[in-house]
C-alpha positions in Angstrom: -44.1 -55.2 -49.4 -42.3 -56.4 -52.3 -40.9 -53.8 -54.7 -40.1 -54.6 -58.8 -38.4 -51.9 -60.1 -36.8 -51.3 -63.9 -34.8 -48.8 -65.4 -33.0 -47.2 -62.1 -30.2 -46.0 -64.6 -32.7 -43.9 -66.1 -34.2 -42.1 -62.8 -34.6 -38.5 -63.7 -33.1 -37.5 -60.5 -29.8 -39.7 -60.6 -26.2 -38.4 -60.0 -24.6 -41.0 -62.1 -25.9 -43.9 -64.3 -24.0 -46.2 -62.2 -24.8 -45.0 -58.8 -26.8 -46.9 -56.3 -30.5 -45.6 -55.4 -31.7 -45.9 -51.8 -35.2 -47.0 -51.3 -37.0 -45.7 -48.0 -40.2 -47.0 -46.3 -41.8 -44.6 -43.9 -45.2 -44.8 -42.0 -47.2 -41.6 -42.2 -48.2 -39.8 -38.6 -51.0 -37.6 -38.5 -51.2 -34.5 -36.8 -47.7 -33.0 -37.6 -45.5 -35.4 -36.4 -42.4 -36.8 -38.3 -42.7 -39.7 -40.6 -41.5 -43.0 -39.0 -38.5 -45.0 -40.5 -39.1 -48.3 -41.0 -36.8 -50.3 -43.4 -34.3 -49.3 -46.5 -32.5 -50.8 -48.9 -30.0 -50.0 -51.7 -30.8 -50.4 -55.5 -27.9 -51.3 -56.8 -28.5 -52.6 -60.5 -30.9 -50.9 -63.4 -33.7 -53.7 -62.5 -34.9 -56.2 -59.7 -36.8 -57.0 -57.0 -36.6 -56.2 -53.0 -38.5 -56.5 -49.9 -39.2 -54.0 -47.4 -40.3 -54.8 -44.3 -43.7 -52.4 -42.5 -45.7 -53.3 -39.8 -48.0 -55.8 -41.7 -51.8 -55.9 -41.6 -52.8 -54.3 -38.6 -54.8 -51.1 -38.1 -54.5 -49.3 -41.6 -51.8 -46.2 -42.0 -50.3 -45.0 -45.0 -47.0 -45.7 -46.1 -44.2 -43.5 -48.1 -41.9 -45.4 -50.3 -39.1 -42.7 -51.3 -36.9 -43.4 -54.0 -33.9 -41.6 -53.4 -33.8 -38.5 -55.9 -37.1 -39.5 -57.2 -40.5 -40.3 -56.8 -42.9 -40.9 -53.7 -45.1 -43.7 -53.6 -48.1 -43.8 -51.3 -49.4 -46.9 -49.8 -51.9 -48.4 -47.7 -50.9 -52.1 -45.6 -54.5 -53.1 -45.7 -53.2 -56.7 -46.7 -50.0 -58.8 -45.2 -48.3 -58.5 -48.7 -48.3 -55.3 -50.9 -47.0 -55.6 -54.3 -45.2 -52.9 -55.7 -44.1 -52.5 -59.4 -42.1 -49.2 -60.6 -40.7 -47.7 -64.0 -38.0 -45.7 -62.6 -37.4 -44.0 -66.1 -41.2 -42.2 -66.2 -42.5 -39.1 -64.9 -46.0 -39.7 -65.0 -48.2 -43.5 -64.3 -44.9 -44.9 -63.0 -46.2 -47.3 -60.5 -49.0 -50.1 -60.4 -49.8 -51.8 -57.1 -51.6 -55.1 -56.6 -52.4 -57.1 -53.4 -53.7 -53.8 -52.1 -56.9 -52.4 -52.9 -56.6 -49.3 -50.6 -53.6 -48.8 -52.1 -55.0 -48.6 -55.6 -58.0 -46.9 -53.9 -55.4 -43.9 -52.7 -53.5 -43.6 -56.2 -56.9 -43.2 -57.7 -57.8 -40.5 -55.3 -54.1 -38.8 -55.6 -55.2 -38.8 -59.4 -58.5 -37.4 -59.3 -57.9 -34.7 -56.5 -55.1 -33.3 -58.3 -57.1 -33.0 -61.7 -59.5 -31.4 -59.4 -57.2 -28.5 -57.9 -56.1 -27.4 -61.4 -59.2 -25.2 -62.1 -58.8 -24.0 -58.8 -55.1 -23.0 -58.7 -55.5 -21.7 -62.1 -58.2 -19.3 -60.7 -56.2 -18.4 -58.1 -53.3 -17.3 -60.0 -55.4 -15.4 -62.0 -57.1 -13.2 -59.2 -53.6 -12.6 -58.2 -52.6 -11.3 -61.3 -55.6 -9.1 -61.6 -55.5 -7.8 -58.2 -51.6 -6.9 -58.9 -52.4 -5.2 -61.9 -55.8 -3.4 -60.4 -58.2 -4.7 -62.7 -61.9 -3.4 -62.6 -64.4 -5.0 -59.5 -66.5 -6.8 -62.2 -63.4 -8.8 -63.7 -62.2 -9.6 -60.3 -65.5 -10.4 -59.4 -65.8 -12.8 -62.2 -62.5 -14.7 -61.9 -63.5 -14.9 -58.1 -66.9 -16.6 -59.2 -64.8 -18.9 -60.6 -62.4 -20.0 -57.9 -65.2 -20.3 -55.9 -67.1 -22.5 -58.4 -63.7 -24.8 -58.5 -63.3 -24.8 -54.5 -67.0 -25.8 -54.3 -66.9 -28.5 -57.2 -63.7 -29.8 -55.2 -65.4 -29.8 -52.2 -68.4 -32.1 -53.6 -66.0 -34.4 -54.8 -64.3 -34.6 -51.8 -67.6 -35.3 -49.5 -68.6 -37.9 -52.4 -65.6 -39.9 -52.1 -65.3 -39.6 -48.2 -69.1 -41.0 -48.3 -68.3 -44.4 -50.0 -64.3 -45.0 -49.4 -63.4 -48.3 -48.2 -60.4 -47.8 -46.4 -59.9 -46.0 -43.1 -56.1 -44.8 -43.8 -57.8 -43.6 -47.6 -60.2 -41.9 -45.7 -57.7 -40.1 -43.3 -55.6 -39.3 -45.9 -58.4 -37.4 -47.9 -59.6 -35.7 -44.5 -56.2 -34.2 -44.5 -56.7 -32.5 -48.2 -60.3 -32.0 -47.4 -59.2 -29.6 -44.2 -57.8 -27.1 -46.8 -60.8 -26.2 -48.8 -63.9 -27.2 -46.7 -65.1 -24.6 -44.0 -64.9 -25.8 -40.3 -68.8 -26.7 -40.2 -68.6 -28.7 -43.1 -65.3 -30.6 -42.0 -66.8 -31.4 -39.0 -69.9 -32.8 -40.2 -67.9 -34.8 -42.9 -65.4 -36.4 -40.4 -68.3 -37.4 -38.0 -69.8 -39.3 -41.0 -66.1 -41.1 -41.6 -65.8 -42.0 -37.9 -69.6 -43.4 -38.1 -68.3 -45.7 -41.2 -65.3 -46.5 -39.2 -66.2 -46.5 -35.5 -63.2 -48.4 -34.3 -60.4 -47.1 -36.0 -58.8 -45.3 -33.0 -56.6 -42.7 -35.3 -60.0 -41.5 -36.9 -61.6 -41.6 -33.3 -58.5 -39.5 -31.9 -58.8 -37.1 -35.1 -62.4 -36.8 -33.9 -61.6 -36.2 -30.2 -58.8 -33.7 -31.0 -61.0 -32.0 -33.5 -63.8 -31.3 -30.8 -61.2 -30.2 -28.2 -60.1 -27.6 -30.6 -63.5 -26.4 -31.0 -64.1 -26.1 -27.5 -61.0 -24.3 -26.9 -61.6 -21.9 -29.4 -65.4 -21.7 -27.7 -64.0 -21.2 -24.1 -61.3 -18.5 -25.5 -64.0 -16.8 -27.3 -65.9 -16.6 -23.8 -62.6 -15.8 -21.6 -62.2 -12.6 -24.3 -65.8 -11.7 -23.7 -65.4 -12.0 -20.3 -61.9 -9.9 -20.0 -63.0 -7.2 -22.4 -67.0 -7.3 -21.2 -68.5 -6.5 -24.5 -67.5 -3.4 -26.9 -71.0 -3.7 -28.9 -72.7 -0.5 -28.6 -69.1 1.2 -27.7 -66.9 3.7 -29.6 -64.0 2.0 -30.8 -61.0 2.8 -29.1 -58.8 4.3 -31.4 -55.2 2.3 -31.8 -51.7 3.5 -33.8 -49.4 1.7 -35.1 -46.8 1.0 -38.0 -48.1 -0.6 -41.3 -45.9 -3.0 -43.2 -44.2 -0.1 -44.9 -43.5 1.5 -41.6 -45.7 4.2 -42.2 -48.3 5.3 -39.1 -52.2 3.6 -39.6 -54.8 4.6 -37.3 -58.4 2.9 -36.7 -60.1 6.2 -36.7 -59.0 7.0 -40.0 -61.1 4.4 -41.5 -64.4 6.0 -39.9 -67.1 5.9 -42.7 -66.9 2.5 -43.4 -67.6 -0.8 -42.0 -64.3 -2.0 -40.3 -63.2 -5.3 -39.4 -60.6 -4.9 -37.0 -58.9 -8.1 -36.8 -56.5 -9.4 -33.9 -54.1 -12.1 -35.0 -50.6 -13.3 -35.7 -48.6 -15.5 -37.7 -47.6 -18.0 -34.6 -51.9 -18.2 -33.8 -52.8 -21.7 -35.5 -56.4 -21.1 -35.5 -56.1 -17.6 -36.6 -54.5 -19.0 -39.9 -57.2 -21.2 -39.9 -59.8 -18.4 -39.4 -57.7 -16.5 -42.4 -59.4 -17.8 -45.6 -63.0 -17.2 -43.6 -61.7 -13.4 -43.6 -60.3 -13.5 -47.1 -63.6 -14.5 -48.5 -65.6 -11.9 -46.6 -63.5 -9.4 -48.1 -63.3 -10.4 -51.3 -66.9 -10.2 -51.4 -67.5 -7.2 -49.2 -64.9 -5.3 -49.9 -66.7 -3.0 -52.8 -69.8 -2.2 -50.5 -68.0 0.4 -48.3 -66.4 -2.5 -46.1 -62.6 -3.2 -45.4 -60.5 -5.2 -42.6 -57.6 -3.8 -40.4 -55.0 -6.3 -39.5 -53.8 -5.7 -36.1 -50.8 -8.8 -35.5 -49.3 -9.8 -32.0 -46.0 -10.8 -33.9 -42.4 -10.4 -32.8 -40.6 -10.7 -36.1 -41.0 -8.7 -38.9 -40.1 -11.4 -41.3 -42.8 -13.9 -40.1 -45.8 -11.2 -39.9 -44.9 -10.1 -43.6 -44.8 -13.7 -45.0 -47.8 -15.0 -43.4 -49.5 -12.1 -44.9 -48.7 -13.3 -48.2 -48.8 -16.9 -47.7 -52.5 -16.4 -46.6 -53.1 -13.5 -49.2 -54.2 -10.8 -46.8 -54.7 -7.9 -49.1 -56.2 -5.4 -46.4 -54.1 -3.1 -44.9 -51.9 -4.3 -41.8 -50.3 -2.9 -38.6 -48.3 -4.1 -35.7 -46.0 -2.6 -33.2 -43.7 -6.2 -32.7 -44.6 -6.3 -29.4 -46.2 -10.2 -28.8 -48.7 -9.7 -25.9 -47.2 -6.4 -24.8 -49.0 -5.1 -27.4 -50.4 -1.6 -27.0 -53.6 -3.7 -29.1 -53.8 -5.9 -25.7 -54.2 -3.6 -23.3 -56.4 -1.2 -25.3 -59.0 -3.9 -26.3 -58.7 -6.0 -23.5 -58.9 -9.8 -25.0 -57.1 -12.4 -23.5 -56.6 -14.8 -26.7 -56.9 -14.4 -30.4 -58.2 -14.9 -33.1 -60.3 -11.6 -31.9 -61.8 -8.9 -33.7 -64.8 -6.3 -33.6 -66.9 -5.0 -36.6 -67.2 -1.4 -36.3 -69.7 0.9 -38.4 -68.9 4.2 -40.1 -69.6 6.2 -37.5 -67.1 4.3 -35.5 -69.2 2.2 -33.2 -68.7 -1.4 -32.5 -71.9 -3.4 -33.5 -70.6 -6.9 -32.9 -67.4 -8.9 -31.9 -66.0 -12.1 -31.9 -67.5 -12.9 -35.4 -66.2 -16.1 -37.2 -66.6 -18.4 -40.1 -70.4 -18.2 -40.7 -71.3 -16.1 -38.4 -69.0 -13.2 -40.4 -70.6 -13.8 -43.6 -74.0 -13.9 -42.0 -73.5 -10.6 -40.0 -71.8 -9.2 -42.9 -75.2 -10.0 -45.4 -77.4 -8.5 -42.8 -75.6 -5.2 -43.3 -74.4 -4.7 -46.6 -77.1 -6.4 -48.6 
């Protein structure tokens, strides 16, 4: 990989005009692993040309070209020689790529994806502000509709892009972005289509296998929960009392008269965090129809618990005794894994359990028309 650069002395993040700038090439890993360092060099002059060595052409992968105290460029090794030109004095449109169609496609995707996330992010900020100042439900609903429309448009773009991308590596990167906004069933369907387009790609096939294994594990855990607790459906919901975030005691029975989703989760539980957006969506849609959520956390750390509530925007009541698997919630409701939930009717009777994703949405739509 050859890198032609200019205006290195004007790099916004430089500590001094004449200080050298380090350039690093890393391979992006998937599945949460750390990037792999491949090569590095020093830019001593304000302009020039350097060469960095990657793996060369093989199975396509995404690379990070990192400028010390400066920008990070994402590239693909679809060709043996990739040429990059960087103007380090610019903040936008600061690089061009030649000799690598996949790198050009990735650059275009990043720009288009970023443009489409702007209205979603603005709508989410607007919603946060409205909730903070207790705006009327009608205004909150309008802002929620705006946010949902933005997410729908973003997902439509992602699915369209992934249906025609010419690069397995770029598709892998775009799948990572789509996992943030697509529902699990939608992501599963999109992933299968991408793998069908690149059947020989090992990384994509591994991603598909891992996703299917995760689904199977969740399904098995659901069955285990049901076997462990039997079924609560048709039975009175056992009462629980625990401290809230503010330290005040909350009881399940205090919500009698409403439909309540009693949601057992924890900040350290990956599947719980993945399911939280679905619960948020259901809460926002039905909270004005005699419905609420009561979160029961199996956390150990108060700080981690509160941070997860804030990060995932869980605006409903929360309680926890911070006893991990020794929580009295586990003994009371006899579940063996999380996420787990029960839906309680206004009379205090459990009418459903283990609701996730579309199942939760469909059940609430049936009850709260």
